[in-house]
C-alpha positions as CSV (number, residue, x, y, z in Angstrom):
1,M,-1.8,78.8,-37.6
2,R,-2.7,76.2,-40.2
3,T,0.6,74.3,-39.6
4,L,-0.1,74.3,-35.8
5,L,-3.7,72.9,-36.4
6,L,-2.2,70.1,-38.6
7,V,0.2,69.2,-35.9
8,L,-2.5,69.1,-33.3
9,A,-4.7,67.0,-35.4
10,L,-1.9,64.5,-36.1
11,S,-1.0,64.3,-32.4
12,A,-4.6,63.5,-31.6
13,S,-4.6,60.5,-33.8
14,V,-1.9,58.8,-31.8
15,A,-3.3,56.4,-29.3
16,A,-1.8,56.2,-25.7
17,Q,1.0,53.6,-25.3
18,T,-0.1,50.5,-23.4
19,E,1.8,47.4,-22.2
20,A,-1.2,45.3,-22.9
21,I,0.1,44.8,-26.4
22,R,3.0,42.4,-26.3
23,L,5.4,42.1,-29.2
24,N,9.0,42.1,-30.2
25,Q,10.1,45.6,-29.2
26,V,12.9,45.6,-31.8
27,G,11.1,44.8,-34.9
28,F,10.5,42.4,-37.8
29,Y,11.9,41.4,-41.2
30,P,10.0,42.7,-44.2
31,D,9.3,39.2,-45.5
32,G,9.1,37.6,-42.0
33,P,6.3,36.7,-39.6
34,K,4.9,39.7,-37.5
35,V,2.6,38.8,-34.5
36,A,1.4,40.7,-31.5
37,V,-0.5,39.5,-28.5
38,V,-3.2,41.6,-26.8
39,V,-4.3,41.1,-23.2
40,G,-7.8,41.9,-22.0
41,A,-9.4,42.9,-25.4
42,G,-12.4,41.9,-27.4
43,E,-12.6,41.0,-31.0
44,V,-11.9,44.6,-32.0
45,A,-10.2,46.4,-34.9
46,V,-6.4,46.7,-35.2
47,S,-4.3,48.9,-37.3
48,I,-0.7,49.3,-38.1
49,R,0.4,53.0,-38.3
50,P,3.6,54.9,-38.6
51,E,5.2,55.9,-35.3
52,G,3.9,59.4,-34.5
53,G,0.6,59.1,-36.4
54,G,-0.5,59.0,-40.0
55,D,-2.7,56.7,-42.2
56,A,-2.8,53.1,-41.4
57,V,-0.8,50.8,-43.6
58,W,-2.8,47.8,-42.5
59,T,-6.0,47.0,-40.8
60,G,-7.5,43.9,-39.4
61,T,-9.3,42.4,-36.3
62,L,-8.0,40.6,-33.2
63,G,-8.2,36.8,-33.4
64,P,-10.2,34.5,-31.1
65,A,-9.7,34.6,-27.3
66,R,-7.3,32.1,-25.8
67,T,-6.5,31.4,-22.1
68,W,-3.0,30.4,-21.0
69,S,-2.9,28.6,-17.6
70,A,0.7,29.4,-17.3
71,S,0.0,33.1,-17.1
72,G,-3.7,33.2,-16.0
73,E,-4.4,35.5,-19.0
74,T,-6.9,35.5,-21.8
75,V,-5.3,37.0,-24.9
76,R,-5.9,37.5,-28.6
77,R,-3.4,37.5,-31.3
78,V,-3.0,39.6,-34.5
79,D,-0.9,38.6,-37.4
80,F,0.2,41.5,-39.6
81,S,2.8,39.7,-41.6
82,D,1.5,41.5,-44.7
83,V,3.2,44.7,-43.6
84,T,6.4,44.6,-45.6
85,A,7.4,48.1,-46.3
86,P,10.4,49.3,-44.3
87,G,9.5,51.8,-41.6
88,T,8.9,52.4,-37.9
89,Y,5.4,51.5,-36.8
90,V,3.0,50.9,-33.9
91,V,0.1,48.5,-33.4
92,E,-3.1,50.4,-32.4
93,V,-6.0,48.4,-30.9
94,D,-9.3,50.0,-30.6
95,G,-10.2,50.7,-27.0
96,V,-6.8,49.4,-25.8
97,G,-4.1,51.8,-27.1
98,A,-0.8,51.6,-29.1
99,S,2.2,49.4,-28.7
100,Y,5.8,50.2,-28.3
101,P,7.2,51.4,-31.7
102,F,9.1,48.7,-33.8
103,E,10.9,48.7,-37.0
104,V,10.3,46.7,-40.1
105,R,13.6,46.4,-42.1
106,E,16.3,44.1,-43.2
107,A,18.9,43.1,-40.6
108,V,16.5,44.2,-37.9
109,H,18.1,42.2,-35.2
110,E,21.7,42.8,-36.1
111,Q,22.3,45.4,-33.3
112,A,20.5,43.2,-30.7
113,A,22.9,40.3,-31.9
114,R,25.9,42.6,-31.6
115,A,24.9,43.7,-28.0
116,A,24.4,40.1,-27.0
117,L,27.9,39.1,-28.1
118,K,29.5,42.3,-26.8
119,S,28.1,41.4,-23.4
120,F,30.8,38.7,-23.0
121,Y,33.4,41.5,-23.4
122,F,31.8,43.3,-20.4
123,Q,32.1,40.0,-18.4
124,R,35.9,39.9,-18.9
125,A,38.0,39.5,-15.8
126,S,41.7,40.6,-15.4
127,T,41.5,43.6,-17.7
128,D,40.4,47.3,-17.9
129,L,37.4,48.0,-20.1
130,P,38.4,51.4,-21.6
131,E,35.9,54.0,-22.8
132,A,36.9,53.5,-26.4
133,F,35.4,50.0,-26.3
134,A,33.1,50.1,-23.3
135,G,31.6,53.6,-23.7
136,P,29.6,54.6,-20.6
137,W,30.2,51.2,-19.1
138,A,33.9,51.6,-18.9
139,R,35.6,50.3,-15.8
140,V,38.9,49.6,-14.2
141,G,39.9,45.9,-14.4
142,G,39.5,43.6,-11.5
143,H,40.7,40.1,-10.5
144,P,44.1,39.8,-12.1
145,D,44.0,36.1,-10.8
146,T,47.8,35.8,-10.9
147,Q,48.0,35.0,-7.2
148,V,45.3,32.3,-6.8
149,L,45.7,29.7,-4.0
150,V,45.2,25.9,-4.2
151,H,42.3,25.1,-1.8
152,A,42.8,22.1,0.5
153,S,40.2,20.2,-1.5
154,A,42.4,20.5,-4.6
155,A,45.7,19.9,-3.0
156,T,48.2,17.3,-4.4
157,A,51.8,16.4,-3.5
158,E,52.9,18.5,-6.4
159,R,50.6,21.4,-5.6
160,P,50.0,21.3,-1.8
161,T,47.4,23.6,0.0
162,G,48.3,27.2,-0.5
163,T,50.3,26.8,-3.7
164,V,50.1,30.0,-5.7
165,L,48.8,29.6,-9.2
166,S,48.2,32.1,-12.1
167,A,44.9,31.7,-13.9
168,P,44.0,35.2,-15.4
169,K,41.3,36.1,-18.0
170,G,38.1,34.2,-18.4
171,W,34.5,35.6,-17.9
172,Y,32.6,36.4,-14.8
173,D,30.1,33.6,-14.7
174,A,26.9,35.6,-13.8
175,G,26.0,38.3,-11.5
176,D,29.0,37.4,-9.3
177,Y,32.8,37.5,-9.8
178,N,33.7,33.8,-9.8
179,K,34.6,31.6,-12.7
180,Y,33.3,28.1,-13.2
181,I,34.5,25.4,-15.6
182,V,31.2,23.6,-15.9
183,N,29.3,26.6,-17.0
184,S,32.1,27.9,-19.1
185,G,32.1,24.6,-21.0
186,I,28.4,25.0,-22.2
187,S,28.9,28.7,-22.9
188,V,32.0,28.4,-25.0
189,G,30.5,25.2,-26.8
190,T,27.4,27.1,-27.7
191,L,29.3,30.0,-29.2
192,L,31.8,27.8,-31.1
193,S,28.9,25.8,-32.5
194,L,27.5,29.1,-34.0
195,Y,30.8,29.5,-35.8
196,E,30.8,25.9,-37.1
197,W,27.3,26.3,-38.5
198,E,27.8,29.9,-39.9
199,P,31.5,30.5,-40.5
200,G,31.1,33.0,-43.2
201,Y,28.7,35.3,-41.5
202,V,30.4,35.0,-38.1
203,T,33.8,35.8,-39.7
204,A,32.5,39.2,-40.8
205,F,30.5,39.8,-37.6
206,E,32.4,42.5,-35.5
207,V,31.3,44.1,-32.3
208,G,34.0,46.6,-31.3
209,I,36.3,44.7,-29.0
210,P,40.0,45.4,-28.7
211,E,40.8,42.4,-31.1
212,S,38.3,43.6,-33.7
213,G,40.1,43.9,-37.1
214,D,42.6,41.2,-36.5
215,A,42.6,37.9,-38.5
216,V,40.3,36.1,-36.2
217,P,36.5,36.6,-35.9
218,D,35.4,38.5,-32.9
219,L,33.3,35.6,-31.7
220,I,36.4,33.4,-31.7
221,D,38.6,36.1,-30.1
222,E,36.0,36.4,-27.3
223,A,35.7,32.7,-26.7
224,L,39.5,32.5,-26.6
225,W,39.5,35.0,-23.7
226,N,37.7,32.4,-21.7
227,V,39.4,29.3,-23.3
228,R,42.9,30.6,-22.2
229,W,41.7,30.9,-18.6
230,M,40.3,27.3,-18.8
231,L,43.7,26.1,-19.9
232,A,45.2,27.5,-16.7
233,M,42.6,25.5,-14.7
234,Q,44.1,22.1,-15.7
235,D,46.3,20.4,-13.1
236,T,49.5,18.8,-14.1
237,D,47.9,15.3,-14.1
238,G,45.2,16.4,-16.6
239,G,42.3,16.8,-14.2
240,V,40.6,20.2,-14.1
241,Y,39.7,22.3,-11.1
242,H,35.9,22.8,-10.7
243,K,36.1,26.6,-10.2
244,L,38.1,29.6,-9.4
245,T,36.3,31.4,-6.5
246,T,36.2,33.4,-3.4
247,A,35.0,31.6,-0.2
248,N,31.9,33.7,-0.3
249,F,30.1,35.9,-2.8
250,E,31.5,39.5,-2.9
251,G,29.3,42.5,-2.1
252,E,27.7,45.0,-4.4
253,V,31.0,46.5,-5.5
254,A,32.9,47.1,-8.7
255,P,35.4,44.3,-9.9
256,D,38.5,46.3,-8.8
257,Q,37.0,46.6,-5.3
258,A,36.3,42.9,-4.9
259,T,39.6,41.8,-3.5
260,A,38.9,38.8,-1.3
261,T,41.3,35.8,-1.6
262,R,40.6,33.5,-4.6
263,Y,41.0,29.7,-4.7
264,V,41.0,26.9,-7.2
265,V,38.8,24.2,-5.8
266,Q,38.6,20.4,-6.1
267,K,39.1,18.6,-9.4
268,G,36.0,16.8,-10.6
269,T,34.8,14.5,-13.5
270,A,32.2,16.9,-14.8
271,A,34.6,19.9,-15.0
272,T,37.3,17.8,-16.5
273,L,35.0,16.3,-19.3
274,D,33.5,19.7,-20.1
275,F,36.9,21.0,-20.4
276,A,37.9,18.1,-22.7
277,A,34.9,18.7,-25.0
278,T,35.5,22.4,-25.2
279,M,39.2,22.1,-25.8
280,A,38.7,19.6,-28.6
281,Q,36.1,21.8,-30.3
282,A,38.3,24.9,-29.9
283,S,41.3,22.9,-31.3
284,R,39.3,22.0,-34.4
285,I,38.3,25.7,-35.0
286,A,41.9,27.0,-34.2
287,T,43.1,25.0,-37.3
288,D,41.2,27.6,-39.4
289,F,43.6,30.3,-38.2
290,P,47.1,28.7,-38.3
291,D,49.0,32.0,-38.8
292,A,47.0,34.1,-36.3
293,L,46.9,31.3,-33.7
294,P,50.2,29.5,-34.2
295,G,50.4,26.2,-32.3
296,L,47.2,26.8,-30.4
297,A,45.3,23.9,-32.0
298,D,48.0,21.4,-31.0
299,S,48.0,22.8,-27.4
300,L,44.3,22.6,-27.1
301,R,44.2,19.1,-28.5
302,T,46.8,17.9,-26.1
303,A,44.9,19.5,-23.2
304,A,41.7,17.8,-24.3
305,L,43.4,14.4,-24.5
306,D,45.0,14.8,-21.1
307,A,41.6,15.7,-19.6
308,W,40.0,12.7,-21.2
309,T,42.7,10.4,-19.8
310,W,42.1,11.7,-16.3
311,A,38.4,11.4,-16.5
312,R,38.6,7.8,-17.7
313,A,40.7,7.1,-14.7
314,N,38.4,9.0,-12.4
315,P,35.0,8.5,-13.8
316,S,32.8,9.4,-10.8
317,V,34.4,12.3,-8.9
318,R,31.5,14.5,-7.9
319,Y,31.8,18.1,-6.8
320,D,29.7,18.0,-3.6
321,Q,30.0,21.4,-1.8
322,G,28.4,20.2,1.4
323,A,30.8,17.3,1.7
324,L,33.7,19.5,0.8
325,N,32.8,22.0,3.5
326,A,32.6,19.3,6.1
327,A,36.1,18.3,5.3
328,F,38.1,21.4,4.4
329,D,38.6,25.0,5.3
330,P,37.8,27.6,4.4
331,N,34.3,26.7,3.5
332,I,33.2,27.5,0.0
333,N,29.7,29.0,-0.3
334,T,29.6,30.2,-4.0
335,G,27.8,28.6,-6.9
336,E,28.0,24.8,-6.8
337,Y,27.1,23.6,-10.3
338,G,27.1,20.1,-8.7
339,D,26.3,17.1,-11.0
340,G,26.2,13.5,-10.0
341,S,25.6,12.0,-13.4
342,F,28.4,12.0,-15.9
343,A,27.2,10.0,-18.9
344,D,26.2,13.1,-20.8
345,E,29.6,14.8,-20.2
346,F,31.4,11.5,-21.4
347,D,29.3,11.6,-24.5
348,W,29.9,15.2,-25.3
349,A,33.7,14.9,-24.8
350,A,33.8,11.7,-26.9
351,M,31.8,13.3,-29.7
352,E,34.1,16.4,-29.9
353,L,37.2,14.3,-29.6
354,Y,36.0,11.9,-32.3
355,L,35.4,14.9,-34.7
356,T,38.7,16.5,-33.8
357,T,41.0,13.4,-34.0
358,G,39.0,11.1,-36.3
359,A,39.6,8.2,-33.9
360,D,36.7,5.9,-33.5
361,S,38.0,4.8,-30.1
362,F,36.2,7.7,-28.5
363,R,32.9,6.5,-29.9
364,T,33.5,2.9,-28.7
365,A,34.7,4.1,-25.3
366,V,31.2,5.4,-24.4
367,G,29.4,2.5,-26.0
368,G,28.4,4.3,-29.2
369,F,26.9,7.7,-29.8
370,P,23.2,8.3,-29.0
371,T,20.8,8.0,-32.0
372,G,17.6,9.5,-30.4
373,G,16.1,11.3,-27.6
374,V,17.6,14.7,-28.5
375,G,16.6,17.5,-26.1
376,L,17.8,20.9,-25.1
377,P,21.2,21.5,-23.5
378,Y,21.8,22.9,-20.1
379,W,24.9,23.0,-17.8
380,G,24.0,19.7,-16.3
381,G,23.0,18.0,-19.5
382,V,25.5,18.7,-22.3
383,R,25.1,15.7,-24.6
384,E,23.2,17.7,-27.1
385,L,26.1,20.0,-27.7
386,G,28.0,17.0,-29.1
387,V,24.9,16.1,-31.2
388,H,24.9,19.6,-32.6
389,S,28.6,19.2,-33.5
390,L,28.0,15.9,-35.2
391,L,25.2,17.3,-37.3
392,A,27.3,20.3,-38.3
393,H,29.9,17.8,-39.6
394,R,27.4,15.2,-40.8
395,A,29.0,15.1,-44.3
396,D,32.2,14.0,-42.7
397,L,30.8,11.2,-40.5
398,G,31.8,7.7,-41.0
399,P,29.3,4.8,-41.4
400,E,29.8,4.0,-37.8
401,V,27.8,7.1,-36.8
402,N,24.1,7.1,-37.5
403,G,23.8,10.8,-38.4
404,A,20.4,10.2,-40.1
405,A,18.9,9.0,-36.8
406,L,20.3,12.0,-34.9
407,E,18.8,14.3,-37.5
408,Q,15.4,12.7,-37.3
409,S,15.4,13.0,-33.5
410,L,16.2,16.6,-33.6
411,L,13.6,17.3,-36.3
412,A,11.0,15.6,-34.3
413,M,11.6,17.9,-31.4
414,A,11.6,20.9,-33.7
415,D,8.3,19.8,-35.2
416,R,6.8,20.1,-31.7
417,F,8.1,23.6,-31.4
418,V,6.7,24.5,-34.8
419,G,3.3,23.2,-33.8
420,A,3.3,25.5,-30.8
421,L,3.0,28.5,-33.0
422,S,-0.6,27.7,-33.8
423,S,-1.5,25.7,-30.7
424,T,-0.4,28.1,-27.9
425,P,-1.9,31.5,-26.9
426,Y,1.3,33.5,-27.4
427,G,2.3,31.6,-30.6
428,V,5.7,30.7,-29.2
429,P,7.5,27.4,-28.3
430,M,8.2,28.6,-24.8
431,G,5.9,26.9,-22.3
432,I,5.1,23.9,-24.5
433,D,6.3,21.8,-21.5
434,S,5.6,22.7,-17.9
435,W,9.3,22.4,-17.0
436,N,10.2,25.3,-19.4
437,F,9.7,27.7,-16.5
438,G,12.3,27.5,-13.9
439,W,15.7,29.0,-13.0
440,G,17.1,30.5,-16.2
441,S,13.9,29.9,-18.2
442,N,14.9,32.4,-20.9
443,S,17.8,30.0,-21.8
444,V,15.1,27.4,-22.5
445,A,13.5,29.7,-25.0
446,A,16.9,30.6,-26.6
447,N,17.9,27.0,-26.8
448,Q,14.5,26.0,-28.4
449,G,15.3,28.7,-31.0
450,V,18.8,27.3,-31.5
451,A,17.3,23.8,-32.1
452,L,14.9,25.3,-34.6
453,L,17.8,27.1,-36.4
454,I,19.6,23.8,-36.7
455,A,16.5,22.1,-38.1
456,H,16.2,25.0,-40.7
457,R,20.0,24.5,-41.6
458,L,19.4,20.7,-42.1
459,T,16.3,21.0,-44.2
460,G,16.0,24.6,-45.6
461,D,12.4,24.5,-44.3
462,R,11.2,28.1,-43.7
463,D,8.8,26.9,-41.0
464,Y,11.6,26.1,-38.7
465,L,13.2,29.5,-39.2
466,D,9.9,31.3,-38.5
467,A,9.5,29.3,-35.3
468,A,13.1,30.3,-34.3
469,I,12.1,34.0,-34.9
470,A,9.1,33.4,-32.6
471,S,11.5,32.3,-30.0
472,L,13.4,35.5,-30.3
473,D,10.1,37.5,-30.4
474,Y,9.3,35.9,-27.0
475,L,12.6,37.0,-25.5
476,L,12.2,40.5,-26.9
477,G,8.8,41.2,-25.6
478,R,6.1,38.8,-26.8
479,N,5.7,37.2,-23.4
480,A,3.4,37.4,-20.4
481,T,5.6,40.0,-18.5
482,G,5.8,42.5,-21.3
483,Y,9.5,42.8,-20.9
484,S,12.2,42.5,-23.5
485,F,14.5,40.5,-21.4
486,V,17.7,41.8,-22.9
487,T,19.1,44.8,-21.2
488,G,19.0,47.9,-23.3
489,V,17.3,46.2,-26.2
490,G,13.7,47.4,-26.6
491,D,11.6,49.9,-24.6
492,K,10.7,47.9,-21.5
493,T,14.0,46.2,-20.5
494,P,15.5,45.1,-17.1
495,Q,17.0,48.1,-15.3
496,N,18.0,46.3,-12.1
497,P,19.5,43.0,-13.0
498,H,21.3,40.9,-10.3
499,H,24.7,41.8,-11.8
500,R,27.4,43.3,-9.7
501,P,29.3,45.3,-12.4
502,S,26.0,47.0,-13.4
503,R,25.0,47.5,-9.8
504,A,28.4,49.2,-9.1
505,L,27.8,51.6,-12.0
506,T,24.6,53.0,-10.2
507,R,27.0,54.4,-7.6
508,N,28.3,56.8,-10.2
509,P,25.2,58.3,-11.8
510,R,27.3,60.8,-13.7
511,F,28.3,58.1,-16.1
512,Y,25.5,55.6,-15.6
513,D,23.5,54.8,-18.8
514,G,21.5,51.9,-17.6
515,P,22.8,48.4,-16.9
516,I,25.5,46.9,-19.1
517,P,23.7,46.1,-22.4
518,G,23.1,42.9,-24.1
519,L,22.6,40.7,-21.0
520,I,19.6,38.5,-20.8
521,A,17.8,38.1,-17.5
522,G,17.1,34.7,-16.2
523,G,13.3,35.1,-16.8
524,P,10.2,33.8,-15.2
525,N,10.8,31.4,-12.3
526,P,7.9,30.3,-10.1
527,G,10.3,28.8,-7.6
528,Q,11.2,32.4,-6.5
529,Q,14.1,30.9,-4.4
530,D,15.4,34.3,-3.6
531,G,12.5,35.1,-1.3
532,C,12.4,38.6,-2.8
533,A,9.4,40.8,-2.4
534,G,7.6,42.3,-5.4
535,Y,6.9,39.2,-7.7
536,P,3.7,40.1,-9.5
537,S,2.5,36.6,-9.6
538,S,3.4,32.9,-8.7
539,L,2.1,31.8,-12.1
540,P,5.0,30.3,-14.1
541,A,5.0,32.7,-17.1
542,R,4.6,35.9,-15.0
543,S,6.9,35.0,-12.1
544,Y,9.5,37.7,-12.9
545,T,10.5,41.0,-11.1
546,D,13.0,43.5,-12.2
547,V,14.7,44.2,-8.9
548,W,18.3,43.6,-7.7
549,C,17.4,41.1,-5.0
550,S,15.7,38.7,-7.5
551,Y,18.6,36.5,-8.3
552,A,16.1,33.7,-9.1
553,S,14.5,35.6,-11.9
554,N,16.7,38.7,-12.7
555,E,20.3,37.4,-12.6
556,V,22.3,37.1,-15.7
557,A,24.6,34.2,-16.8
558,I,27.0,33.4,-19.6
559,N,25.2,30.1,-20.4
560,W,22.0,32.0,-20.9
561,N,23.6,34.7,-23.1
562,A,25.4,32.1,-25.3
563,P,22.2,30.7,-26.8
564,L,20.8,34.2,-27.2
565,V,23.9,35.0,-29.3
566,H,23.6,31.8,-31.3
567,L,19.8,32.5,-31.9
568,A,20.1,36.2,-32.8
569,V,23.2,36.0,-34.9
570,G,21.9,32.7,-36.6
571,I,18.6,34.3,-37.6
572,E,20.5,37.3,-39.1
573,A,22.8,34.9,-41.0
574,A,19.8,33.0,-42.4
575,L,18.0,36.2,-43.5
576,S,21.1,38.3,-44.5
577,A,20.3,40.1,-47.7
578,T,24.0,40.5,-48.4
579,G,25.5,37.2,-47.3
580,G,26.9,38.7,-44.2
581,P,27.7,41.9,-42.3
582,V,30.5,44.0,-43.7
583,D,34.0,43.7,-42.3
584,A,34.4,46.5,-39.8
585,E,38.0,47.5,-40.6
586,P,38.0,51.3,-41.3
587,G,38.6,52.0,-45.0
588,A,38.3,48.4,-46.2
589,E,36.3,48.0,-49.4
590,A,33.2,46.0,-49.0
591,V,32.1,43.4,-51.5
592,D,28.4,44.0,-51.1
593,L,27.0,47.5,-51.8
594,G,30.5,48.9,-51.8
595,L,30.0,50.3,-48.3
596,S,33.1,51.9,-46.8
597,V,33.6,54.4,-44.0
598,S,36.6,56.6,-43.4
599,P,38.3,56.6,-40.0
600,N,36.4,59.0,-37.9
601,P,38.3,62.0,-36.2
602,A,37.4,63.2,-32.7
603,A,35.1,65.8,-34.2
604,G,33.7,66.4,-37.7
605,P,32.0,64.0,-40.1
606,A,32.8,60.5,-41.2
607,T,32.7,59.8,-44.9
608,V,30.3,57.0,-46.0
609,R,30.7,55.7,-49.5
610,F,28.5,53.2,-51.3
611,R,27.1,52.3,-54.7
612,L,23.5,51.6,-55.8
613,D,22.6,49.2,-58.6
614,E,19.2,50.8,-59.0
615,A,17.5,54.0,-57.8
616,G,15.4,54.0,-54.8
617,D,14.9,55.1,-51.2
618,V,18.1,54.9,-49.1
619,T,18.8,55.4,-45.4
620,V,22.2,56.1,-44.0
621,R,22.3,56.2,-40.2
622,L,24.5,55.8,-37.2
623,V,23.3,53.6,-34.4
624,D,24.7,52.6,-31.0
625,L,25.3,49.0,-30.0
626,L,21.7,48.8,-28.7
627,G,20.3,49.7,-32.2
628,R,19.3,53.2,-31.1
629,E,19.7,55.8,-33.9
630,V,22.0,58.6,-32.9
631,R,22.6,60.4,-36.2
632,R,21.0,60.2,-39.7
633,A,23.0,61.2,-42.8
634,H,20.3,60.5,-45.5
635,N,16.8,59.3,-45.8
636,G,15.2,59.5,-49.2
637,P,15.7,58.8,-52.9
638,L,19.0,58.4,-54.6
639,A,19.9,57.6,-58.2
640,A,21.8,54.5,-59.3
641,G,25.6,54.8,-59.0
642,P,28.2,55.7,-56.5
643,H,27.5,58.0,-53.6
644,T,29.3,59.8,-50.8
645,V,27.6,61.3,-47.7
646,A,28.9,63.0,-44.6
647,L,27.8,61.5,-41.3
648,A,28.2,64.0,-38.4
649,A,29.7,62.5,-35.2
650,A,30.5,65.7,-33.3
651,G,29.2,65.7,-29.8
652,L,28.8,61.9,-29.5
653,P,30.5,60.2,-26.6
654,A,33.4,57.8,-27.3
655,G,32.5,54.3,-28.0
656,V,31.5,51.8,-30.7
657,Y,28.8,52.6,-33.1
658,V,27.5,51.1,-36.4
659,V,26.9,52.7,-39.7
660,H,23.8,51.1,-41.2
661,L,23.0,51.4,-44.9
662,G,19.6,50.4,-46.2
663,T,19.0,50.3,-50.0
664,P,16.5,48.9,-52.5
665,T,18.8,45.9,-53.1
666,G,19.8,45.1,-49.5
667,A,21.5,46.3,-46.4
668,A,25.1,46.6,-45.0
669,S,26.7,47.8,-41.9
670,R,30.1,48.7,-40.6
671,A,31.4,49.3,-37.1
672,L,32.9,52.6,-36.2
673,T,34.8,53.4,-33.1
674,L,34.9,57.0,-31.8
675,V,37.9,57.9,-29.6
676,R,38.0,61.2,-27.8
């Protein structure tokens, strides 16, 4: 009876959960900033308690009331950065309730980062996604794209209308099944930029794709899935088709059931220059892997140069879908990605080709590289991607390039974002400018974070890193909607994204485990162009609804996920206690902490081995790709020295998991694939 009374008393101390407390639903680093925002509360007491109840580990008071016109809310903030002990906690606010639980630990965003990168695997065209790699989101492949027709708008004497081409692979662009060069360019460029800034960490960062364990980092392998499709989109004269598409969007069906005729459509200047820039950057990176990727660097370089030559000869060919449909059949009514200004594409391509070839002629061809006015990239404004590349290689720039001016321009923008942490109600850069909220607003927040990470890399100033973390906090829950905008990451996440593969999975509830994970929703968009009912507000920061029909706020897109990957992985790289995640090859000996994991049989335990330099509390746990703990092998004190623990895997579904080791001297992890 005494035990029962104790349990009842403990339960009574746990406040009811409320969505009025907005915070990063994943967690915080022990030595990092920790902020929550509370809506509709007075200047009342706050406590941080272990999940499930217990004594407070920190107490304080909500800060002053602030009103945000973008959301119509009056909010108060609480900063509990003094909480540094690892654990799982909630924020309790007197008279309001308790927050979603969150963790404090090293590498706290590593699984969110893995899920974000793994989402690109789930967007692959032309291949099956088997259960061993896709888990409950496995599917039959669709769109082999080996019988694609040349549309009349793209016809030439050499390739007349109806010519059959093969252009397999690539990523589905967004919630639809088409593939677009313009949006692929910025997406691949953003991912490759992460590798160029953080090659050591990225090289060891594996997410459980079929290529994991080969001699090429998973991020590069994934990018190459799309790059190889892009190569097939180049015509023999060097020009590049704008997109590979059906005439109309497909219905709410799985990829293998979407079988409408597909076309390559009109060559254009924007697509060709985006292609040139991407191929030049990919060529530069492929030289790091001459044995694993023989000859690829040369092929990519040649393709980039041919595209540049075509664009110079055709400097103003705009993709105008209305004009195209007035002139050619069948009409094309899918995503346009139309752009009538090509100066930024010329600059990006010139900067990447300059870095790859060393030829100053690319700089002079565009009248010199920009020295100021650095902003945030988007699909129609890609100059900043070239600036990021120049800054990543600033030590190699010749005197003809003013790298110092570029650096100062980027830092000036980053300083504005840092200032937003104290000047804005939610303490995040997002919303510092009114235009931040629009179609794909979450990519603005992610790209703000990327710019802040680059500022941190250039200067080592921790303020920039903390501001980048605030940008990730916004995306994972510290925002006016209360959502963590990344599917499956957090407690309140999108369940109905405008994403056909996820939508098709709902037709088979036996296997459905929520939408495909790691995808970021577009985010608040006051334009509400979809006309969908159910938006809670027309105010910019709250104009989001988690329903299928809301393609204006709840669609996904590769160019939004790419900066999320850069941001989440980049933060982990900056704060890695071990210098990087552990190589995931089963049985390989790790350098840090000595972590190794035996290959796991279909049933029975995996063997986890590691060593401790000093005694202390240690956790060994198995988590899924969303960071959810599914097994725990140890949680408590261990002596210094080598250790072996058994980690039970019986009963778990097939798929990719991660063994996470937390010790007094750091953390490490290793991917583990279960095959039934």
